[in-house]
Backbone as ProteinMPNN parsed JSONL, in Angstrom:
{"seq_chain_A": "XXXXXXXXXXXXXXXXXXXXXXXXXXXXXXXXXXXXXXXXXXXXXXXXXXXXXXXXXXXXXXXXXXXXXXXXXXXXXXXXXXXXXXXXXXXXXXXXXXXXXXXXXXXXXXXXXXXXXXXXXXXXXXXXXXXXXXXXXXXXXXXXXXXXXXXXXXXXXXXXXXXXXXXXXXXXXXXXXXXXXXXXXXXXXXXXXXXX", "coords_chain_A": {"N_chain_A": [[24.426, 8.717, -20.443], [25.693, 5.685, -21.614], [24.657, 2.431, -20.908], [24.89, -1.085, -20.099], [22.402, -3.331, -19.504], [22.114, -5.527, -16.761], [20.042, -6.941, -15.798], [16.461, -7.21, -16.159], [14.924, -4.098, -16.315], [12.257, -2.206, -15.335], [10.397, -0.261, -17.629], [12.664, 0.402, -19.022], [14.373, -1.623, -20.195], [15.407, -4.959, -21.362], [17.507, -7.672, -20.096], [20.839, -7.351, -21.129], [20.361, -5.378, -22.992], [21.526, -2.373, -24.471], [21.364, 0.761, -23.335], [20.601, 4.29, -23.295], [20.847, 6.425, -20.601], [20.095, 8.912, -18.096], [22.825, 10.533, -16.465], [22.801, 10.757, -13.624], [20.833, 8.87, -12.858], [22.072, 6.526, -13.652], [24.501, 6.578, -12.123], [23.545, 6.794, -9.467], [21.603, 4.812, -9.099], [21.41, 2.506, -10.992], [24.137, 1.548, -11.372], [25.243, 1.3, -8.639], [23.443, -0.605, -7.583], [24.033, -2.768, -9.031], [22.678, -3.32, -11.399], [23.355, -2.634, -13.875], [26.077, -2.061, -16.228], [28.687, 0.209, -17.193], [28.785, 1.144, -20.603], [31.325, 0.188, -21.978], [34.106, -0.921, -24.044], [35.517, -3.013, -22.787], [33.67, -3.801, -20.804], [31.56, -4.683, -22.398], [32.664, -6.998, -23.539], [33.109, -8.431, -21.174], [30.447, -8.767, -20.35], [29.476, -10.458, -22.383], [30.91, -12.786, -21.827], [29.884, -13.439, -19.345], [27.188, -13.703, -19.732], [25.61, -16.118, -19.941], [25.731, -17.09, -17.29], [24.514, -14.974, -15.906], [21.94, -15.063, -17.038], [21.124, -17.598, -16.145], [21.132, -17.191, -13.353], [19.17, -15.208, -13.219], [16.894, -16.656, -14.107], [16.7, -18.489, -12.017], [16.163, -16.8, -9.8], [13.747, -15.757, -10.693], [12.132, -18.05, -10.7], [12.045, -18.631, -7.959], [10.726, -16.316, -7.082], [8.252, -16.632, -8.374], [7.291, -18.882, -7.035], [6.902, -17.86, -4.464], [5.034, -15.94, -5.141], [2.76, -17.443, -5.793], [1.927, -18.288, -3.264], [1.438, -15.872, -2.052], [-0.46, -14.582, -3.586], [-3.499, -12.833, -3.878], [-3.863, -12.505, -1.116], [-5.088, -11.1, 1.964], [-4.294, -8.465, 4.03], [-4.516, -7.018, 7.22], [-4.466, -3.772, 8.464], [-4.321, -1.812, 11.225], [-5.277, 1.434, 12.037], [-5.404, 4.775, 13.396], [-8.179, 6.882, 12.889], [-10.327, 9.526, 11.715], [-13.865, 10.445, 12.168], [-14.981, 10.461, 9.596], [-13.449, 8.641, 8.285], [-10.937, 9.42, 7.529], [-7.484, 9.043, 7.68], [-5.114, 9.602, 10.344], [-2.471, 10.681, 9.219], [-0.652, 8.716, 6.8], [-0.578, 5.613, 4.923], [2.397, 4.039, 4.326], [4.822, 2.667, 1.935], [6.684, 1.305, 3.511], [5.182, 0.621, 5.802], [3.418, -1.224, 4.668], [5.214, -3.181, 3.722], [6.308, -4.046, 6.155], [4.004, -5.113, 7.324], [3.327, -7.225, 5.541], [5.641, -8.722, 5.792], [5.444, -9.449, 8.47], [3.4, -11.207, 8.168], [4.647, -13.444, 7.265], [6.076, -13.364, 4.871], [8.956, -12.344, 3.289], [9.689, -9.216, 2.342], [10.868, -6.106, 0.94], [10.617, -2.508, 1.4], [11.058, -1.285, -1.019], [9.949, -2.969, -2.824], [7.319, -2.443, -2.922], [5.593, -0.552, -4.793], [3.823, 2.373, -4.549], [1.306, 4.13, -6.165], [-0.285, 6.251, -5.386], [-0.824, 7.844, -2.23], [-2.212, 6.13, 0.61], [-4.834, 7.251, 2.363], [-7.222, 6.954, 3.67], [-9.652, 4.882, 5.409], [-10.394, 1.511, 4.396], [-10.547, -0.972, 1.711], [-7.718, -1.748, -0.166], [-6.205, -2.467, -3.219], [-2.93, -3.613, -3.782], [0.159, -3.711, -5.477], [2.887, -5.99, -5.36], [6.206, -6.198, -6.095], [8.008, -8.844, -6.75], [10.045, -9.71, -8.335], [11.724, -8.405, -11.218], [10.134, -9.362, -13.313], [7.945, -10.473, -12.108], [4.963, -9.816, -10.629], [2.684, -9.427, -7.926], [-0.631, -9.315, -6.647], [-1.947, -7.966, -3.714], [-4.272, -7.396, -1.022], [-4.853, -4.65, 1.029], [-6.321, -4.096, 4.039], [-7.393, -1.433, 5.56], [-8.259, -0.298, 8.656], [-10.019, 0.912, 11.628], [-10.544, -0.683, 13.855], [-10.466, -4.193, 14.844], [-12.997, -5.348, 14.558], [-14.221, -3.597, 12.746], [-12.552, -4.047, 10.559], [-13.206, -6.697, 9.93], [-15.889, -6.325, 9.165], [-15.536, -4.71, 6.905], [-14.168, -6.519, 5.289], [-16.187, -8.322, 4.749], [-17.632, -6.848, 3.031], [-19.199, -4.751, 3.809], [-19.971, -1.274, 4.033], [-18.459, 0.678, 6.135], [-18.363, 3.392, 6.601], [-20.658, 4.67, 5.458], [-22.692, 3.524, 6.943], [-22.152, 4.556, 9.42], [-22.666, 7.274, 8.984], [-25.413, 7.132, 8.461], [-26.367, 6.397, 10.968], [-25.641, 8.695, 12.354], [-27.325, 10.531, 11.044], [-29.855, 9.571, 11.819], [-29.697, 10.068, 14.525], [-29.559, 12.86, 14.498], [-32.103, 13.465, 13.434], [-33.681, 12.51, 15.506], [-32.919, 14.262, 17.55], [-33.928, 16.633, 16.538], [-36.642, 16.191, 16.79], [-37.09, 16.31, 19.5], [-37.012, 19.166, 21.116], [-34.251, 20.759, 22.356], [-34.006, 22.103, 25.596], [-36.688, 22.711, 25.938], [-38.045, 21.128, 27.829], [-36.73, 21.735, 30.342], [-37.571, 24.432, 30.694], [-40.312, 24.256, 31.269], [-40.217, 22.921, 33.687], [-38.934, 24.837, 35.209], [-40.903, 26.834, 35.214], [-42.952, 25.581, 36.707], [-41.635, 25.39, 39.123], [-41.374, 28.111, 39.858], [-44.048, 28.888, 40.22], [-44.719, 27.414, 42.411], [-43.214, 28.575, 44.376], [-44.417, 31.076, 44.623]], "CA_chain_A": [[25.429, 7.686, -20.285], [25.329, 4.4, -22.193], [24.868, 1.322, -19.984], [24.43, -2.416, -20.487], [21.57, -3.828, -18.409], [22.433, -6.87, -16.277], [18.752, -7.567, -15.525], [15.354, -6.434, -16.713], [14.56, -2.908, -15.542], [10.958, -1.764, -15.827], [10.343, 0.965, -18.434], [13.978, 0.709, -19.552], [14.772, -2.642, -21.154], [15.677, -6.328, -20.935], [18.894, -7.993, -19.834], [21.689, -7.306, -22.31], [20.095, -4.187, -23.798], [22.399, -1.22, -24.253], [20.451, 1.907, -23.343], [21.128, 5.587, -22.861], [20.101, 6.936, -19.447], [20.69, 10.112, -17.503], [24.01, 10.211, -15.666], [22.443, 10.588, -12.211], [20.118, 7.601, -12.711], [23.069, 5.46, -13.755], [25.438, 6.624, -10.995], [22.891, 6.667, -8.163], [20.715, 3.658, -8.973], [21.74, 1.318, -11.782], [25.478, 1.029, -11.105], [25.429, 0.791, -7.263], [22.599, -1.785, -7.338], [24.542, -3.798, -9.946], [21.664, -3.612, -12.406], [23.919, -2.273, -15.174], [27.496, -1.735, -16.351], [28.945, 1.236, -18.201], [28.936, 0.522, -21.922], [32.681, 0.318, -22.527], [34.493, -2.1, -24.82], [35.879, -4.072, -21.834], [32.433, -4.276, -20.148], [30.786, -5.45, -23.384], [33.294, -8.317, -23.609], [32.831, -9.084, -19.896], [29.039, -9.177, -20.354], [29.317, -11.616, -23.27], [31.429, -13.981, -21.144], [29.06, -13.709, -18.165], [25.768, -13.685, -20.103], [24.915, -17.368, -19.596], [25.607, -17.146, -15.832], [23.512, -13.976, -15.517], [20.623, -15.574, -17.422], [20.799, -18.706, -15.239], [20.804, -16.603, -12.047], [17.886, -14.529, -13.387], [15.846, -17.686, -14.144], [16.587, -19.041, -10.656], [15.461, -15.799, -8.976], [12.373, -15.662, -11.176], [11.421, -19.243, -10.232], [11.794, -18.43, -6.522], [9.707, -15.269, -6.959], [6.96, -17.188, -8.787], [6.832, -19.765, -5.956], [6.39, -16.987, -3.404], [3.851, -15.264, -5.685], [1.613, -18.347, -5.683], [1.474, -18.279, -1.867], [1.05, -14.516, -1.66], [-1.531, -14.103, -4.464], [-4.848, -12.551, -3.359], [-3.926, -12.468, 0.353], [-5.595, -9.863, 2.541], [-3.585, -8.101, 5.251], [-5.248, -5.993, 7.953], [-3.636, -2.745, 9.079], [-5.143, -0.978, 12.106], [-4.796, 2.804, 12.134], [-6.34, 5.736, 13.955], [-8.801, 7.685, 11.837], [-11.434, 10.371, 12.137], [-15.22, 9.937, 11.952], [-15.238, 10.322, 8.156], [-12.557, 7.627, 7.741], [-9.667, 10.029, 7.145], [-6.416, 8.595, 8.574], [-4.208, 10.601, 10.922], [-1.237, 10.288, 8.552], [-0.95, 7.883, 5.637], [0.055, 4.301, 4.905], [3.565, 4.117, 3.455], [5.331, 1.362, 1.487], [7.35, 0.638, 4.638], [4.123, 0.018, 6.625], [2.908, -2.394, 3.95], [6.243, -4.231, 3.71], [6.374, -4.59, 7.519], [2.794, -5.904, 7.52], [3.451, -8.456, 4.761], [6.736, -9.488, 6.414], [4.896, -10.035, 9.693], [2.538, -12.291, 7.721], [5.458, -14.603, 6.894], [6.717, -13.192, 3.565], [10.036, -11.374, 3.418], [9.78, -8.233, 1.254], [11.374, -4.801, 1.365], [9.726, -1.4, 1.032], [11.258, -0.95, -2.429], [9.156, -3.893, -3.626], [5.913, -2.013, -2.838], [5.426, 0.762, -5.421], [2.489, 2.968, -4.38], [1.076, 5.225, -7.101], [-0.762, 7.379, -4.58], [-0.845, 7.519, -0.805], [-3.45, 5.613, 1.204], [-5.13, 8.206, 3.431], [-8.538, 6.692, 4.241], [-9.873, 3.474, 5.708], [-11.01, 0.792, 3.282], [-9.788, -2.057, 1.089], [-6.885, -1.196, -1.226], [-5.351, -3.425, -3.925], [-1.545, -3.141, -3.846], [1.081, -4.603, -6.183], [4.183, -6.277, -4.754], [7.117, -6.616, -7.158], [8.93, -9.822, -6.187], [11.118, -9.858, -9.319], [11.348, -7.48, -12.298], [9.146, -9.962, -14.203], [6.892, -11.11, -11.311], [4.165, -8.928, -9.767], [1.572, -10.116, -7.281], [-1.598, -8.372, -6.077], [-2.465, -8.25, -2.377], [-5.243, -6.396, -0.586], [-4.586, -4.085, 2.347], [-7.565, -3.706, 4.699], [-7.07, -0.395, 6.535], [-9.435, -0.096, 9.505], [-9.746, 1.453, 12.959], [-10.61, -1.765, 14.834], [-10.58, -5.53, 14.252], [-14.399, -5.532, 14.175], [-14.436, -2.825, 11.531], [-11.817, -4.734, 9.494], [-14.02, -7.859, 9.549], [-17.057, -5.835, 8.438], [-15.075, -4.272, 5.582], [-13.816, -7.719, 4.529], [-17.45, -8.913, 4.305], [-18.186, -5.995, 1.985], [-20.004, -3.661, 4.363], [-19.367, 0.049, 3.981], [-18.548, 1.14, 7.517], [-18.516, 4.841, 6.664], [-22.029, 5.092, 5.194], [-23.519, 3.118, 8.077], [-21.892, 5.516, 10.481], [-23.365, 8.513, 8.686], [-26.843, 6.873, 8.622], [-26.624, 6.465, 12.41], [-25.569, 10.103, 12.729], [-28.531, 11.181, 10.533], [-30.962, 9.155, 12.68], [-29.535, 10.789, 15.792], [-29.901, 14.251, 14.237], [-33.559, 13.522, 13.305], [-34.236, 12.34, 16.857], [-32.665, 15.495, 18.298], [-34.834, 17.651, 16.034], [-37.983, 15.908, 17.302], [-37.122, 16.798, 20.875], [-36.329, 20.449, 21.151], [-33.476, 20.883, 23.587], [-34.333, 23.271, 26.394], [-38.131, 22.853, 26.129], [-38.421, 20.468, 29.077], [-36.281, 22.462, 31.523], [-38.337, 25.661, 30.889], [-41.567, 23.893, 31.913], [-39.906, 22.601, 35.086], [-38.639, 26.098, 35.868], [-42.172, 27.523, 35.401], [-43.629, 24.927, 37.809], [-40.889, 25.72, 40.331], [-41.658, 29.49, 40.185], [-45.419, 28.998, 40.737], [-44.747, 26.796, 43.743], [-42.599, 29.541, 45.289], [-45.327, 32.208, 44.757]], "C_chain_A": [[24.883, 6.384, -20.87], [25.644, 3.308, -21.166], [24.357, 0.025, -20.599], [23.655, -2.973, -19.302], [21.943, -5.262, -18.061], [21.18, -7.631, -15.865], [17.674, -6.694, -16.123], [15.052, -5.28, -15.768], [13.292, -2.357, -16.161], [11.059, -0.403, -16.496], [11.706, 1.348, -19.014], [14.434, -0.338, -20.567], [15.025, -3.997, -20.514], [17.169, -6.51, -20.653], [19.676, -7.994, -21.151], [21.457, -6.103, -23.2], [21.098, -3.089, -23.446], [21.522, 0.018, -24.413], [21.158, 3.175, -22.877], [20.232, 6.1, -21.743], [20.783, 8.204, -18.948], [21.82, 9.694, -16.569], [23.665, 9.943, -14.207], [21.737, 9.266, -11.952], [21.099, 6.44, -12.753], [23.962, 5.43, -12.51], [24.778, 6.34, -9.652], [22.043, 5.416, -7.995], [21.243, 2.417, -9.692], [23.112, 0.724, -11.435], [25.658, 0.535, -9.662], [24.617, -0.464, -6.965], [22.984, -2.957, -8.235], [23.465, -4.282, -10.924], [22.2, -3.312, -13.806], [25.428, -2.062, -15.061], [27.629, -0.597, -17.345], [29.21, 0.547, -19.533], [30.306, 0.847, -22.505], [33.011, -0.969, -23.271], [34.801, -3.272, -23.878], [34.625, -4.653, -21.167], [31.551, -5.068, -21.117], [31.33, -6.874, -23.496], [33.018, -9.116, -22.332], [31.389, -9.591, -19.859], [28.84, -10.415, -21.224], [29.843, -12.898, -22.619], [30.528, -14.388, -19.978], [27.574, -13.88, -18.485], [25.028, -14.961, -19.69], [24.73, -17.507, -18.085], [24.537, -16.163, -15.342], [22.104, -14.46, -15.848], [20.188, -16.709, -16.503], [20.394, -18.174, -13.861], [19.452, -15.9, -12.104], [16.734, -15.534, -13.388], [15.621, -18.295, -12.759], [15.813, -18.088, -9.747], [13.992, -15.691, -9.386], [11.547, -16.852, -10.689], [11.092, -19.132, -8.746], [10.68, -17.401, -6.32], [8.333, -15.795, -7.351], [6.406, -18.129, -7.724], [6.244, -18.95, -4.806], [5.098, -16.315, -3.87], [2.612, -16.138, -5.579], [1.049, -18.351, -4.267], [0.882, -16.923, -1.477], [-0.154, -13.984, -2.441], [-2.867, -13.984, -3.731], [-4.963, -12.629, -1.84], [-4.456, -11.106, 0.792], [-4.877, -9.632, 3.867], [-4.316, -6.935, 5.906], [-4.274, -5.061, 8.657], [-4.541, -1.841, 9.908], [-4.485, 0.387, 12.267], [-5.844, 3.68, 12.799], [-6.871, 6.602, 12.82], [-9.944, 8.497, 12.425], [-12.781, 9.736, 11.827], [-15.533, 9.684, 10.482], [-14.289, 9.33, 7.494], [-11.213, 8.156, 7.289], [-8.597, 9.619, 8.158], [-5.644, 9.782, 9.133], [-2.813, 10.245, 10.419], [-1.607, 9.482, 7.326], [-0.218, 6.556, 5.765], [1.185, 4.347, 3.885], [3.971, 2.728, 2.959], [6.025, 0.591, 2.61], [6.316, -0.04, 5.551], [3.616, -1.267, 5.973], [3.936, -3.516, 3.953], [6.397, -4.851, 5.093], [5.184, -5.51, 7.793], [2.875, -7.244, 6.794], [4.557, -9.341, 5.345], [6.271, -10.14, 7.708], [3.965, -11.205, 9.366], [3.306, -13.498, 7.21], [6.138, -14.519, 5.543], [7.752, -12.085, 3.688], [10.102, -10.477, 2.183], [10.328, -6.93, 1.816], [10.428, -3.708, 0.883], [9.89, -1.013, -0.43], [10.464, -1.857, -3.35], [7.678, -3.529, -3.617], [5.788, -0.62, -3.467], [3.988, 1.256, -5.249], [2.357, 4.144, -5.348], [0.589, 6.471, -6.37], [-0.905, 6.911, -3.137], [-2.217, 7.007, -0.37], [-3.741, 6.474, 2.423], [-6.491, 8.01, 4.071], [-8.631, 5.217, 4.609], [-10.562, 2.826, 4.516], [-10.132, -0.347, 2.809], [-9.032, -1.493, -0.109], [-6.073, -2.294, -1.893], [-3.954, -2.821, -4.093], [-0.716, -4.178, -4.603], [2.35, -4.77, -5.361], [5.059, -6.834, -5.873], [8.167, -7.541, -6.539], [10.167, -10.001, -7.054], [10.757, -8.899, -10.448], [10.286, -8.035, -13.246], [7.983, -10.602, -13.456], [6.255, -10.076, -10.386], [3.036, -9.745, -9.168], [0.68, -9.059, -6.632], [-2.015, -8.867, -4.698], [-3.455, -7.147, -2.03], [-4.891, -5.95, 0.824], [-5.908, -3.556, 2.891], [-7.201, -2.725, 5.801], [-8.331, -0.097, 7.328], [-9.007, 0.483, 10.856], [-9.713, 0.373, 14.026], [-10.684, -3.103, 14.105], [-12.001, -5.784, 13.762], [-14.704, -4.811, 12.862], [-13.728, -3.484, 10.34], [-12.599, -5.949, 9.001], [-15.234, -7.422, 8.734], [-16.675, -5.376, 7.035], [-14.765, -5.476, 4.702], [-15.076, -8.411, 3.999], [-18.11, -8.077, 3.223], [-19.051, -4.868, 2.503], [-19.238, -2.35, 4.229], [-19.524, 0.683, 5.348], [-18.75, 2.645, 7.615], [-19.952, 5.277, 6.422], [-22.947, 4.679, 6.325], [-23.35, 4.088, 9.231], [-22.669, 6.803, 10.22], [-24.878, 8.326, 8.79], [-27.23, 6.942, 10.102], [-26.596, 7.914, 12.872], [-26.81, 10.855, 12.257], [-29.737, 10.833, 11.403], [-30.901, 9.893, 14.008], [-29.939, 12.257, 15.627], [-31.415, 14.418, 14.11], [-34.203, 13.411, 14.68], [-34.048, 13.601, 17.694], [-33.593, 16.615, 17.838], [-36.249, 17.458, 16.579], [-38.137, 16.425, 18.724], [-36.322, 18.082, 20.934], [-35.549, 20.553, 22.449], [-33.852, 22.174, 24.307], [-35.829, 23.441, 26.643], [-38.543, 22.274, 27.479], [-37.933, 21.246, 30.296], [-37.076, 23.747, 31.763], [-39.65, 25.36, 31.605], [-41.334, 23.61, 33.388], [-39.631, 23.88, 35.861], [-39.94, 26.85, 36.155], [-42.941, 26.916, 36.557], [-42.957, 25.313, 39.139], [-41.196, 27.156, 40.788], [-43.058, 29.633, 40.759], [-45.528, 28.402, 42.118], [-44.189, 27.771, 44.771], [-43.587, 30.69, 45.562], [-46.5, 31.809, 45.594]], "O_chain_A": [[23.727, 6.033, -20.635], [26.746, 3.258, -20.62], [23.511, 0.031, -21.493], [24.201, -3.076, -18.203], [22.074, -6.111, -18.943], [21.242, -8.833, -15.609], [17.939, -5.569, -16.547], [14.939, -5.473, -14.557], [13.245, -2.075, -17.358], [11.727, 0.498, -15.991], [11.894, 2.484, -19.451], [14.839, 0.011, -21.676], [14.881, -4.171, -19.304], [17.982, -5.629, -20.932], [19.235, -8.561, -22.151], [22.271, -5.825, -24.081], [21.465, -2.905, -22.286], [21.003, 0.286, -25.496], [22.165, 3.132, -22.17], [19.016, 6.201, -21.905], [21.908, 8.517, -19.338], [21.77, 8.626, -15.958], [24.185, 8.997, -13.614], [22.003, 8.606, -10.948], [20.975, 5.485, -11.986], [24.154, 4.371, -11.911], [25.386, 5.711, -8.787], [21.787, 4.995, -6.867], [21.492, 1.392, -9.058], [23.225, -0.484, -11.226], [26.184, -0.562, -9.47], [25.052, -1.305, -6.178], [22.345, -4.008, -8.206], [23.357, -5.469, -11.23], [21.583, -3.685, -14.805], [25.978, -1.908, -13.971], [26.795, -0.444, -18.236], [29.804, -0.53, -19.566], [30.431, 1.674, -23.409], [32.305, -1.971, -23.156], [34.389, -4.401, -24.145], [34.531, -5.867, -20.985], [30.873, -6.012, -20.71], [30.565, -7.837, -23.542], [32.733, -10.313, -22.386], [31.129, -10.702, -19.398], [28.109, -11.327, -20.839], [29.285, -13.975, -22.832], [30.428, -15.574, -19.664], [26.783, -14.173, -17.588], [23.928, -14.882, -19.145], [23.69, -17.987, -17.635], [23.746, -16.495, -14.459], [21.181, -14.295, -15.05], [19.02, -16.784, -16.119], [19.425, -18.651, -13.271], [18.671, -15.979, -11.155], [15.711, -15.301, -12.745], [14.486, -18.581, -12.377], [14.919, -18.509, -9.013], [13.108, -15.552, -8.541], [10.389, -16.685, -10.306], [9.995, -19.492, -8.32], [9.796, -17.594, -5.486], [7.34, -15.437, -6.719], [5.193, -18.182, -7.519], [5.21, -19.312, -4.244], [4.171, -16.14, -3.079], [1.524, -15.633, -5.303], [-0.166, -18.409, -4.082], [-0.051, -16.844, -0.677], [-0.802, -13.034, -2.001], [-3.305, -14.914, -3.054], [-6.067, -12.805, -1.323], [-4.297, -10.103, 0.098], [-4.858, -10.512, 4.727], [-4.692, -5.975, 5.233], [-3.368, -5.509, 9.359], [-5.425, -1.179, 9.366], [-3.302, 0.49, 12.589], [-7.034, 3.364, 12.772], [-6.134, 7.002, 11.919], [-10.457, 8.187, 13.5], [-12.845, 8.629, 11.291], [-16.288, 8.765, 10.168], [-14.309, 9.184, 6.272], [-10.42, 7.407, 6.717], [-8.775, 9.82, 9.359], [-5.53, 10.826, 8.492], [-2.054, 9.578, 11.122], [-2.743, 9.548, 6.856], [0.657, 6.399, 6.617], [0.959, 4.657, 2.715], [3.515, 1.722, 3.501], [5.96, -0.638, 2.652], [6.547, -1.153, 6.022], [3.41, -2.274, 6.649], [3.583, -4.677, 4.161], [6.597, -6.061, 5.202], [5.336, -6.56, 8.417], [2.533, -8.281, 7.361], [4.421, -10.563, 5.387], [6.666, -11.266, 8.01], [3.768, -12.093, 10.196], [2.701, -14.475, 6.767], [6.728, -15.503, 5.097], [7.432, -10.992, 4.155], [10.517, -10.915, 1.11], [10.259, -6.683, 3.02], [9.548, -3.956, 0.059], [8.962, -0.468, -1.028], [10.315, -1.556, -4.534], [6.866, -4.221, -4.231], [5.867, 0.384, -2.759], [3.049, 0.632, -5.743], [3.195, 5.046, -5.353], [0.989, 7.592, -6.686], [-1.086, 5.723, -2.871], [-3.246, 7.406, -0.916], [-2.996, 6.441, 3.403], [-6.89, 8.803, 4.923], [-7.809, 4.404, 4.185], [-11.227, 3.497, 3.726], [-9.107, -0.655, 3.418], [-9.622, -0.839, -0.969], [-5.322, -2.994, -1.214], [-3.812, -1.666, -4.495], [-0.875, -5.38, -4.392], [2.833, -3.82, -4.744], [4.702, -7.819, -6.519], [9.101, -7.078, -5.884], [11.222, -10.399, -6.56], [9.576, -8.601, -10.625], [9.602, -7.262, -13.918], [7.116, -11.212, -14.082], [6.902, -9.534, -9.489], [2.495, -10.644, -9.813], [1.164, -8.043, -6.132], [-2.388, -10.027, -4.526], [-3.474, -6.093, -2.666], [-4.659, -6.777, 1.707], [-6.537, -2.685, 2.29], [-6.746, -3.137, 6.868], [-9.349, 0.306, 6.764], [-7.823, 0.539, 11.187], [-8.958, 0.475, 14.992], [-10.932, -3.148, 12.9], [-12.201, -6.36, 12.693], [-15.365, -5.36, 11.981], [-14.258, -3.477, 9.228], [-12.654, -6.208, 7.799], [-15.578, -8.057, 7.737], [-17.41, -5.627, 6.08], [-15.059, -5.465, 3.507], [-15.047, -9.017, 2.928], [-19.043, -8.537, 2.566], [-19.59, -4.096, 1.709], [-18.01, -2.325, 4.303], [-20.601, 1.173, 5.688], [-19.264, 3.127, 8.625], [-20.435, 6.174, 7.113], [-23.89, 5.402, 6.644], [-24.31, 4.399, 9.936], [-23.266, 7.361, 11.139], [-25.577, 9.266, 9.169], [-28.283, 7.475, 10.451], [-27.424, 8.325, 13.685], [-27.309, 11.723, 12.973], [-30.556, 11.704, 11.697], [-31.93, 10.296, 14.552], [-30.582, 12.831, 16.507], [-31.969, 15.395, 14.613], [-35.155, 14.129, 14.986], [-34.933, 13.965, 18.469], [-34.002, 17.453, 18.641], [-36.971, 18.429, 16.805], [-39.199, 16.92, 19.1], [-35.097, 18.072, 20.816], [-36.128, 20.446, 23.53], [-33.997, 23.221, 23.675], [-36.209, 24.248, 27.491], [-39.327, 22.896, 28.196], [-38.71, 21.398, 31.239], [-37.252, 24.136, 32.918], [-40.065, 26.134, 32.467], [-42.134, 23.998, 34.239], [-40.032, 24.011, 37.017], [-40.078, 27.445, 37.224], [-43.54, 27.658, 37.335], [-43.631, 25.532, 40.146], [-41.273, 27.402, 41.992], [-43.259, 30.412, 41.691], [-46.353, 28.843, 42.918], [-44.642, 27.791, 45.916], [-43.579, 31.23, 46.669], [-47.393, 32.622, 45.833]]}, "name": "protein", "num_of_chains": 1, "seq": "XXXXXXXXXXXXXXXXXXXXXXXXXXXXXXXXXXXXXXXXXXXXXXXXXXXXXXXXXXXXXXXXXXXXXXXXXXXXXXXXXXXXXXXXXXXXXXXXXXXXXXXXXXXXXXXXXXXXXXXXXXXXXXXXXXXXXXXXXXXXXXXXXXXXXXXXXXXXXXXXXXXXXXXXXXXXXXXXXXXXXXXXXXXXXXXXXXXX"}
């Protein structure tokens, strides 16, 4: 289906471009979200009459998005989640979780503005893009941790998982030094000789 774009659409084109897209993409996304019009003679004429208004509205939205981007740039948001000993989360962090977290931090964004390439399934620091406008992206960092203390340590640059495993290794070495069951056998032997 041929459509005329009413705003910039990533990986598709700029405002005013006439592009060919699959019918489902046009009917289910572009047309209902008012990002495009069908490329008919009447719509082409309508677009030419409305072009200056659309460009002005686009510039206004872009300016607002850039103002928000300056405030949001390089912010770090902490998300507390339950995780196993190796840092594996019980579940994953979704775009909705991130949008709720950023919104709670005072910035109004929706889950559709947080495109995740792959799921976040472990604790750690993760850079995430937030798309405030088709032409404005901002990078934020999501600090996924089990506790506030762990989040602070991760923010300082400590690797909380390797320290945990070093402690576990030290404990294992200590357990090897003391053979379990050796002490109780000696006590049992003393107890038997006292009875005899």
